[in-house]
C-alpha positions as CSV (number, residue, x, y, z in Angstrom):
1,M,0.0,0.0,0.0
2,V,1.3,3.5,-0.9
3,K,1.5,6.0,1.9
4,Q,-0.2,9.3,0.8
5,M,0.7,12.7,2.3
6,D,-2.3,14.8,3.0
7,I,-1.2,18.2,1.8
8,A,-4.5,19.8,2.8
9,R,-3.6,19.2,6.5
10,R,-0.3,21.0,6.3
11,N,0.2,24.2,8.2
12,A,-1.6,27.0,6.4
13,T,1.6,29.0,6.3
14,Q,3.5,26.3,4.5
15,V,3.4,25.8,0.7
16,A,4.2,22.3,-0.6
17,R,7.5,22.2,-2.5
18,V,7.5,20.4,-5.9
19,L,10.7,19.6,-7.8
20,I,10.1,19.3,-11.6
21,V,12.9,17.3,-13.2
22,D,12.8,17.2,-17.0
23,D,15.3,17.9,-19.8
24,Q,12.6,19.1,-22.2
25,P,11.9,22.9,-21.8
26,A,8.3,22.6,-23.1
27,N,7.5,20.0,-20.4
28,V,9.1,22.1,-17.6
29,L,7.2,25.2,-18.7
30,L,3.9,23.4,-18.9
31,V,4.2,21.8,-15.5
32,H,5.5,25.0,-13.9
33,Q,2.5,27.0,-15.4
34,I,0.1,24.5,-14.0
35,L,1.5,24.2,-10.5
36,G,3.3,27.5,-10.0
37,G,0.4,29.4,-8.8
38,E,-0.3,27.2,-5.7
39,W,2.9,25.3,-5.2
40,D,6.4,26.3,-4.5
41,T,8.1,24.8,-7.6
42,F,11.8,24.2,-8.3
43,V,13.2,23.1,-11.7
44,A,16.1,20.9,-12.6
45,T,17.0,20.1,-16.2
46,T,19.8,17.7,-15.4
47,G,20.3,14.8,-13.0
48,Q,23.0,16.6,-11.1
49,E,20.7,19.7,-10.6
50,A,18.0,17.4,-9.4
51,L,20.2,15.7,-6.8
52,A,21.5,19.0,-5.6
53,L,17.9,20.4,-5.2
54,C,16.8,17.2,-3.4
55,A,19.5,17.9,-0.8
56,T,18.8,21.6,-0.4
57,A,15.1,22.3,-1.2
58,L,13.8,19.1,0.4
59,P,10.8,18.8,-2.0
60,D,7.5,17.3,-0.8
61,L,6.9,15.9,-4.3
62,I,9.3,15.1,-7.2
63,L,7.9,15.0,-10.8
64,L,10.6,13.1,-12.7
65,D,11.2,12.3,-16.3
66,V,12.5,8.8,-15.8
67,N,14.3,8.8,-19.2
68,M,16.7,11.7,-18.4
69,P,20.3,11.2,-19.5
70,G,22.7,11.0,-16.6
71,L,20.0,10.0,-14.0
72,G,19.5,6.4,-13.3
73,W,16.0,5.9,-11.9
74,P,15.4,4.9,-9.1
75,A,19.0,4.1,-8.0
76,D,20.3,7.6,-8.2
77,L,17.4,9.3,-6.3
78,P,18.2,10.0,-2.7
79,S,15.9,8.5,-0.1
80,T,13.7,10.8,1.9
81,Q,13.1,8.2,4.6
82,G,14.1,9.3,8.0
83,R,13.9,13.0,7.1
84,P,11.6,15.0,9.4
85,G,8.2,15.5,7.8
86,H,8.7,12.9,5.1
87,Q,6.9,9.6,4.9
């Protein structure tokens, strides 16, 4: 069973952070336009940028293009288990 984070129950002063990872600018722009108004979005266009943002931005959700060059999914993705506030 997949654990689901109930974002609606988050503190009203917090905005959920979404990391968009894609090497296609059109995809990044589309997702950012859809989510940018209500979510705090971060963008990475390379695997290295994505890994750096995972460590610093601590996203609540990662939208990942699994066919990105230089990023082996899922082995290269850092685990969020054990981080405060992550399930």
